[in-house]
N, C-alpha and C positions, 0 to 999 in steps of 0.2 A: 581530082580532089585537090591536088596541090595547087593547081591554077586558080581554083575557087578561093582557097585560103589566101593565096597571094593577092588576088583581087580584093578580098575582104580587107586585108591588111593595108593595101594602098588606099582603099576607100576610107578606112578608119584613120589613117594618117592625115588624109586631106580633111576629114571632119574635125580632127583634133586642131589642126592649124586654123581652120576656119572659126571653130568654136572659140578658140583662145581670143581671137580678135573681136568676135561679136559679143561675147559675154564678158570680156575684160577680166578673166580669171587672173589672179595675181599670185606670185610666189612669196609675197611679203608674209613672213611668219610661217611659211609652208615648205621650206627647203627640205629636200629628201622625200617628198610625198608625191603621190599621183593624185591630181585633182580630177574633177569630173570629166573634163575633155582635153586636158593637157597635163604636162608633167614638170615637176620641179626636182626630178631625180638626176643624178649625174649622167645617166645613159641617154637623156633626152637630147643632148647636143648631137650625137652621132646618129640618132634615130630621127632627128628633126621633128621632135614632138614637144619641145619645150614651150611653156607659157612665155608670152612675149617679154616679160620682165625677169626671166630666169637669171640672167647674168647680173642684173641690177641688184637683185635681193639675195642671191646665193653666190657672192663673189669669191674669186680666188685672191691670193695675196702674193706679193713679192717683196722681200724673200718670204718663204713659207715657214721658216724655222729660225730659232734663236735660242740663246742660253736661258736656262730655267731661272737665272738671276734677274732676268727681265731687262728692260731698257732698249729693246730692239724696235726701231722705227720701220714699220712695214706698210707698203702701199696697198690700198684696196683697189684691186683691178676691176675695170668695167663699170663700177658704180659711179654715178654722177652726183655732185653736190654743188651747192651755191656757196659764195663767200660768206653768206650769213649763217650757214649751217654750223651748228654747235655739236661737234662730234663727241660722243661718249662711247667708249669700247668696253663691253662687259665680258669678262672671262669666267668660264665655268659658272656663270649665273650668280657670281658673288663678288668679284673684284673688278672695280671700275678704274679705267685710266682715261686721261684727257686726250682726245685725238685732235686733228686739225685738218684744214683744207689748204692745199698749196695754191700757188698763183695760177696753176693750170686747171684748177677745179678738181684735182684728185684728192681723195680722202686718204688719211694716214692714221694708224693706230700705233700705240706704244705698248709693247708687251709688259706685263707686270712681273714682280717677283713671285715665283711660284715654288712650291715645295713638292713638285711632282714633275715627271717627264711623260712624254707621249702627246698624242693629239688632243688639244684643248679646244672645246667649242667656245666661240665668242659671238656676241651680237653687237650691232652697231645702232646707235641712236643718232639721228641728225637734228634732234630738237632738244638737246640738253639733258636727255635722259627720260623723257616722258614716254616715248614709244621706241622699242627695240625691234625693228622690222627686217633688218638684214642680218644674215647668219653665215659664218664660215668656220673654218678650223685652223688652228695654229699648232705647230710642232715645238714643244718644249724639250730642250736638249740638255743632257748631262754636260756640265762644263768641260769634263775631260774628254768628251767625244766631239766637242765643237771644233770646227776648223780653226786653225791658228789665226787666220786673217781676221777673225771676228772677236778676238780676245786681246786683252792687255798682256804683253809678254814681259816676264820678270827677267832681268838681265842674267847675271851669273847665278845659276840656280844654287850652287854650293854655298856661295856667299849669303844668299837669302836664307838658306836652311840652317847655317851654323853661325849666323851673325851674333856676336857677343860671347862666343866660346873663345878659348885661348887662340890668339893670332888671327882672328877673323873680325874685320871691321871695315871702315871706309865708307865711301859713297855708294848707295844702291841706285841702280838704274832700272827704268822700265820704259816700254815703248808700245805704241799702238798705231793703227792705220787712221790717219786724221779724217779720212772720208767716213769713218764709222761714227764720228760725232759731228752733228750738224751745228757747228758753232765756230766762231773765230777765237774765242778764249774758253778755257775749261778749268774746272776744279778737279783736284785729285783727292779722293776721300778713302779713308779706311773704314771698312765695315767688319763687324765681328759676328761670329755665330756661336750660340751656346744652347744647351738643352737643360731644361729645369723640370722639377717634379720628380716624383717617385718612378724609377724605371719600370716599364711594363705595367703601368697603371694609367687611368684616364687623365691624370694630372701631368703626364710626361709630354712636354711640348718643346719644339725647337723654334729658334727665332734668329733672323738676321737683323742686326741693328747698326745704325750709323754711329761711329765712335768719334772721329774727328777728321779734319781736313789736313792733308800734307802740303797742299799748295792751292792758292786761289787765283783766279783770273790770269791763268798762265796761257801763253800763245799755243794754239792747237797745232803744233808742229810735229806731233807724234813721238815725243820723247820727254823724259823728266828724270832728274836725279836729285837725291836728297841725302843728308847725313842724319841717320836716325838718332833720336834721343830717347832715353828710357821713359816709358809712359808712367804717369801717376795713377794711383787708384781713383776710381774704379776701373779705368780703361785697361790697366795692365792685367786685370782678371781675365780678359779675353786672350786666349792663346791660339785661336784659330780664326782666320779671316780672309778677306779678299779686298782688292783695290778696285775702286770705281772711278772711271774718268767720264765726266759729264759736262754739259754746257754750264758756263759760269753764270748764266742768267737765272738758273735755278737756285733756290735757297739750299744751304748746307743740309745734306741728308734728305732732300726731298724724295718722297716715295714714287716709284713707278714713272720715272722720267727717262728721256732718251739718254743712254749711256752705254759704255763698253766696260766690261769687267775682266779682271784677271781670274785665274783659277783659284780656288781656296787653297790656303797654305799655312804652315806653321809660322806664327808671328814671333820668331826668335828676335827679330830686330826691334821689337816694340816692348819687350818684357821689361820688368822693373829693374832697378839698379842692382838688386841682390843676384840676379842672373848673371849680370856682367862681372860682378865681383868674384863669384865662384859658381860658374855654370854647372859644374859636375855635382856639387852638393845640392844646388837648387833642383836639378833634374833628379837626383837620387831620392830626395824627399817627395817629389811628385810621383816618381815611380812607385815608391812605397805606398803612397795614398791610393794610387791606381790599383796596386795589388790588393790592398784591403777592400776596395770597392768591388773588384772582380770576385773576391771570395764571398761577397754578399749577394751576388747576382745569380740568376738561374744558370745551370749548365746547358749550353747550347750545342756543345760538341757532338753529343750523341745523335743529333738529328741532321748533322752535315754529311754529305756524301763523301765516300772515300775517293781519293784521287786515282786517275788512271796510272798504271804502272810505268808506262813509257811515254816519251814525247810523241812517238808515233800514234799511240792510242789517244793521247790527249788532243792531237790535231785532227784525228779521224772521227772522234765522238762529237760531232758538231751539233747534235741535238741537245747536249747537256753541258758542254764546255765551250767557251769562246776566249779568243786571245785577250789577255790583260794588256791594255794599252800602255801600262807602265813598264812592260818588259816584253818586247815584241821582236822576234828574230828577223822579221821582215823589214824592221825599221832600225836595224843596227844593234839590237840587244842592249839598249841603254837601261839597265836594270838598277836604278838608284837604291831601291830598298831590298834588292836581292843580289848582292854581289856573288859572283861565281855562277849565277844562272844565265842562260841564254834566252829562255822563253818561259813565260808563265801563262796559264789559262785560269779563268774563273768559272765556277759553276754558274750557269745562266740564271737559274731559278734560285730564289732565296728559300731557306728552309721554312717549313710550314707554320710552326708555332712562333719561333723567335725571329724570323726574317733574317737569319744569319747567312753568311756566304762562305764559299770554300775557294781557296786559291792553291794552285799546284804549279810548282816551278821545276825546271829541268836544266841539267848542265849540257855541255857540248857533246857528251856521249849519249844523250837521250835518257839519262838516269834521273829519277826524281831526287831532288835535293831536300833533305830533311833538316828541320831546325836542331835536332839532336846532334847533327854533324856540322852544321854551318849556319852562320848568321843569315845567309842568303836563302835559307830553306822556305818551303811552302808554309803558309800560315792560314788558318781559318779566320773568319771575321764575325764579330758580334753583329756588326751592321754591314749588310751587303753593299759594296761600293756603288752599284747601280741602283740601289734602292729597290723597293718591291711594291706592287699594288697592295693596298690603295694609296700608298705614298703618304705625303703630307705630315705625318706624325712619326716621331722616333719609335723604333730604330729604322724606319722605312724611308726617311728623307734621303733622296739620292745624293751620294757623295758626302754630304755633311755628317750624317750619323756615323758613317764609316770612319771619318777623320776623328770624330770625338772619341770613339771607343777602341779603334784599332791602329790609327796612324799616329796621332799626337803622343799616345802612350809609347810607341816605338821610338819616338824622339826622346821622351823621358829616359827610357830604360837602356836604349841601345845606341842612339846617335849622340846624345848629349851627356851620357854617362855610361859607365861600363857595368850595367846591371841587367844584361839581356836574360839572365837566368829567371828573373821574375816574369819578364814578358813571355818567354817561351814556355813557362809553367802553365800559362793560361792560353797560349796560342801554339800548342804543339802541332807539328806536321801530322797530317793523316797519311798513313801509308796506304798501300793498295790491296791489303789482304782480302777485303770484301768487295772490291771493285768487280763488276761484271760488265764486260763490253757489250754494246748493243749489236743486234743483228742488222745486216744491210740487205736490202733488195733493190733492184734497179729495173727501169723500163727505158729502152733506148732503141735507136735504129728503126727498122721497119717492123713494128715494135717487137723486139726481143725482150724476154722477161727472164730475169734470174731471181728466183724467190728467196725468201729469208733463209730457207734451209738448203739453198744451192741448186735447185732444179732449174734447168734452162729449157725454155720453149719459145715458140713464136706465135703471137696472135695479132694478125694484121687486119682486123675488122675496121670498119669506119663507123664512128659513133661516139657515145659517151658512156663510160664504164666505171665500175668500182675498182680502184686499185687496191684499197684497203678499207675494210669495215671492222671496227673494233667496238662491239657493243658495250663491254664493261667500261672501257676508257672513253667512250663517246668520241672517238676519233673517226672521221670520214675523209678519205682522200679519193678524188675522182680524176679520171683522165679522159681527155678528148683526143680523138685521132682524126686525121684528114688525109685525103689523097695526096700523093707525092707528084709534084709537077716536075717533068723532065726539062732539060735545057732547051729542047725544041718547042716547049710550051704545051705538049700533050700530057695527059695524066697517065701515070704509070699504074700498073696493077699491084700497087703497094700503098701502104699508108705510113704515116709518121705521127708521133705524139706531138700535139700542137698546143696543149694547155693542160695544166694541173690545177685543181681547185681543192681546198681543204678547210676544215674547221674542226675544233675540239671543244666539246661541251658548248658554252655559249659565247665562244670567242668571235672576234671579227672573222669574216670569211676572206680568205686570201686566195687569189688566183694568179698564177704565173703562166704567161703565154708567150709564144713567139711574136716578136714585134715586127714592125714594118721594115726595119733595117736587118741585114743578115746577121744572125747569131745574137742579136740584141733581144733581151727579154723585157716584157712588160709586166709590171706588178699592179694588181688591183686589190683594193681593200673595200669590201662591201660595194662593189660595182664601180668604184671610183679609182682612176689611174693614179698611182703614186709616182712622184718624182724623187730620184735619188741624186739629183744634181747638187744638192747642198749637204745632205747627210747620208751616210751609208748605213746607219743603224737606225731602226725605228722601234719605239716601244708602243705597241698597239693594245687593244683590249683582248687579253687572253692569249697573246702571241707576240713574238718578236720577229722582225724581218731584217736581214743583213744583205746588202748588195754593194760590194766594193767596186765592182765593174759591171757594165751592162750584161755581160755574158753569164754572170754568177749570181744566184739568189739562193739564200738559205733561210728557211722558215723554222722556228723553234716554238714548241708548245710546252705548257707547264708540266705535262707528263714526262718530258724528256724526249718525246718524238721529234725527229728532225727531218726535214725534206730539203734536199739539195737539188736545185734545177740548174742545168747547164746548157747554154746554147753553143752548139758546135756543128760546123758543116751544114748549116741551115736546118738543123734538127734540134729537138729538145730531148734531153735525157733527164730523168728524175730518179734520184736515189732516195730511198726511205730508210731511216735508221730508227729502230725501235729498241727500247730497253727491255730488261727481263720481265717487267710488269706486264708486257703484252704477250707473254708466253701463253699459248693455247687460246688466244683471244683475237685472232685475225682471220678474216675471210676476204675473198676477192682475188683479183688476178695475180697478186703477189704472194698468194698462198697462205697456208696455215703455218704459223711459226711455233714449232715445238721441238725442233731438233731432229725430226724424222722426215726425210725427204720422200718417203714412200707414200705419205698422205698429204703431201703439199697441195695438190690440186683438188679442192672441194668445190663441186658445182653449186650454183645458187639454190638447188633443191636438196643439197646435203650429200650427194654422191661423190665418192672418192674416184678420181680419174688417174689412171697410171700414165704418166708422160712417156715412159719407155714403150708401152704397148699400144699407145694411141697414135693414129695417123695424123698428118697435118690437118686433115679435114675434121677429125674428131676434136682436136685441140681448138680449131676455129669455132666449132659449135659450143665447146665448153666456155670459151671467152665470151661469145655472144650472150650467154646466159647471164653475165654479170652487167647487163645494161642498167642504167639508172632510169629514173622517170622525171618528168617535169617537176613533179611535186617534191622530189628529193634532190633535185639538181642544185649544185652550188655555183654553177657557171653564170657568167654574164653574157647576155645576148644583146650586144649594142650595135649591131649592123644588120642590114637586110640579109646578108649572106649567112650570118650565124642563125638568125631567125628561121630562114628557109631551110637550112641544111640540118639544124639540130633541134630547134624548138617546135616548129610546125611539121617536122618529119619524124619517122621512127628513130628511137634512140640508137638502134643498130640498123644500119642500112641493109635490108635484105637483098637488094639488087646487086650489091657489090661483092664480087668473088675475086680474091687476090690470086696472084700466081704462087701456088704452093711449092713450086720448084722452078728452077731456071737452068737452061742449058748453055754451055759455053763450048767453044771449039777454037782451033788454031786460026780460023779465018776471022774471028772476032777481034777487032782492033783493041778492045779492052783487055784481051787475054794476057798480054805481056805485062803491062803495068799493073794489072790486077794481081797477077801471080807475085810480082815483086812486092806489092803492098800487103797483100793478105797472106801472111805467113805466121807460123807459130800458133799458140793456143788462141782459139776464137776465130781461126782463119775462115771457117765455114760461114759464120755470120757476116764477116767482112765481105766475103766473096758474094753471097747472096745479095746483100744491099747494093754492092757495086753494080752487079749485073741487072738487077730489077729496076734500079733507079737510073742506070746508065751514067753513073756519076762516081768518079774516084773520090771526090770530096766527101760524099755521103759514106762511101765505104771506109774512108780514113776516119770519119767521125765515129763510126761504129767500132772500129779497131781501137781508137784512143779511149772511148768510154769503157769498152770491155776491159782494157788493161788497167784503167784507173780504178775500176770496180775491184778487179782482182787484187790490186795493191792495197785498197782500203780493207778488204776482207782479211788480207794477211796482216795488216797493221792492228786489226781488231781481234786477232786470235787471242784466246785466254793466255795469260802469263801467270806463272806460279810465283808467289812471293813468300819468303820465309820470315818476313818481318825484321825490324831493326835489331842489330846486335850492339850491345854496349861495349866500349873498351874496358879492360880490367882496371880496377883501381891501381894506381902506381904503374900504369902501363899504357900502351898505345895499341891501336888497330890500324891495319892497312886495308883499305877497301871500303866503299860506301854504297855498293850495289848489293841489293838483297834479293835478287831474283834467281830463279832456277839456274844452277850452274855457276853462280858467282862464288868466289873464294874470299874469305876474310882471314887475314893473318894477324897474329897477336905477338907482342913483344913486351918486355918488362923494363922498367927504369933500372939504372945502375943500383946495385945493392939488393935487387929483387930477383927472384927466380920464378919462372913460369910453372904453374901447376894446372893441369888440364890439357885441352887441345891447343896446339900451337897454330893450327888453321882449321877452319870449319867451312863446309861446302853446303850451299842451299840445294836440297834434294827435291826430287819430283813430287814428293808427298807434302811439301811445304814445311818440312822440319830441317833443322840444321844438323849436320853430321857432328860426331865427336861429343866431347863433354864441355861443360861450362869452364871458362878460363879464369884463373886468378893469378895474381902476382903476390908472392910472400917474400919476406925478408930472408936473406941468406942465413942469419943466425937463428931465425925462427925455424927455417927449414932444417938447420943442423939439429936444433933441439928436438924438433918433431921426429926427424929420422933417428936421432940417438935414442929417443924415448921408444920409438917402434922397435929398433934393433935391441934395445935393452929388454923390452917386453918379450921379444921373440927368444932372446938368450935365456931369460928367467923361465919362460915356459918350457924351453928345451931342457934346462937343468932339472926342473921339477918332474918333467916326464921321465928323464933318465933315472932320477932317484926312485921314482915310483916303479919303473920297469925293473931296476936293479933289486928293489925290495921284493917285487913279486917273484923274480927268479930265485932269490934266496929262500923264500917261503916254499917254492916248488921243490927245490933240492932237499930241503929239510923234510918235506913230506915223503920224498922218494926214499930217503935214508931210513926213515921210521918204518916204512913199509918193508924194507929189506930186513930190518932187525926183527920184525914180527915173523918173517918167514924163517 
């Protein structure tokens, strides 16, 4: 049967190639589609089924990404044009830019100013805009995430931030890579950003506008300096902006032309004369106005997530939190806006209604820093720094909306004046009292599986299977396994995870698979391979992907689900992190997540399997039941091998039987090094993989992944928080850690005496020990104590008088009774 299918496939391929030539089917206007007898899909290249003009009309670009501010000149690869071609490039079906054809006949497009990030569809017209028959995609990138070589760099950042405040002035400098601007002379321009209209209404819009030029027809030598002068109105009304360096041949403020931009920044250097005369008063008034505005806006704090309790939790919860590029311990902990912190993370997803963000910062001890204790504390954001879908309008404009509502106000209240109390009243740190860490499950080695609730078992079938199915959250994660090839070229009686494919609701389909180079991973989006050579972070449709190095890929979904794929020892390991919302809503090889390991393994027909009472063969049968089908498959089949092995073959290979156990002995040359390698917890998995694959490298990868998973599970253990404790009025506190076991001590200023507990301990029940602490004046305490002692004395005297009176009455009665006798 398989040979017949193979022959049919080869015949079909030949027919496709032939038909494409004979019928002249074209990909013009059909990119991403299968035509009658050839294909315009990305997989057609490796399958050799493309229409003849696929590369002409579905081109790639170089570079493939650039700043959302626009101005990037990118080459249209493979397409051919004539010198008479009039190129118009249309982005998102609505924004046109003028392209050009270079002397070599290559087409170029200029990316436009966009108010969104992510992959943007573009079309190209070669006839001045009459017909747009070529189509591609372009990656729009947040300016803060763009590589420094593609940006204008502002010289002394402190000087730029505080220019015009006491003691800060002089010449400002900026620099850029001259090769990024295709011109001999350049103009240096200032652009401003503002948002107008009623917040949270249809009239609320954001706009970048040209303000004025700082220099014209300057040599493109990569540097420029100037002595700022206070701007006149209306230009001085813009307090947020960016600098653009572009070809001097363009008119001032020309839209969507080739240029390079700085990051957006506070325009201290450009503000009017009143700022320079008294910056603190100017900023105080601005802070007060912002305070009044905030009081009129909806409360967004209630829908932002609580921060992780510790830095370890924050770095392990990769499905919901990601490093804040403004305070990264991996890059020297330069935390301009969070002094005292060494690392900050941001909630990846914006809040559902108000598109707000959450930021969490930590000190060198791993303790969360709170604004109630420090100016460097964690702060929530009315506008998420990275924006949020569908972007384009406030407060979802990437970067800019965050600056307008959360950053420039920090300058008003905290950096340019001493009024932080106003800022922190509206941006208080979230503690971690309601934070719930995710559960982690992992698939690794010859596949060993540790479920969300901690059950460990081995399923080494060959095929494609459900790792996770979550019906309520519409999350599907599938895994593909393949035979392990030993060093001598023969196939072992063992398998390894080779690919993971996933989708949530209507998101892009993401697949991460082993690449051609050892330990390198390949990422596909909707069957198309993604390159991370220019950008490590990508905003996709319904999903984010982060790949800082070829061995590491993290996929993040709006539900908070995170998938970490790691290439190690020529194997693929996949860790899945799920938040509490998935409780009792998971099925598949990674088990039922409900905190009860006894019912982890639920078969595809609903039967609970005991891992402890099941044999290796029973568990193999259990795993085989979680096979997927071609109709439900999320995988890409872009080679004959994948088609033959998985698409045209059973999803679970019934002919493959793994080695359920392995024997070793002193005569085995691997015995000594394996024993030295495979020790401690998880040694049995390391031993098995080493022997069955005949590879210490594979065994070491299993050992390393097991230990990494154990460390992550430990980092994600629940932590009890008792919440923030305030220092007493007229006193101080010692200690800013509020987790179980932490001790906070209190003292009073001179002239005051402590009342209540001098120290309090955070207990396991989430409560503080002792009583509330107060500081009272010495004379007040004397008056209070005197009053108390006086009252006690008075009560004692009254009691004595009453007692004496009663005794006298009793004696009189006794005398009377005697007289009667």
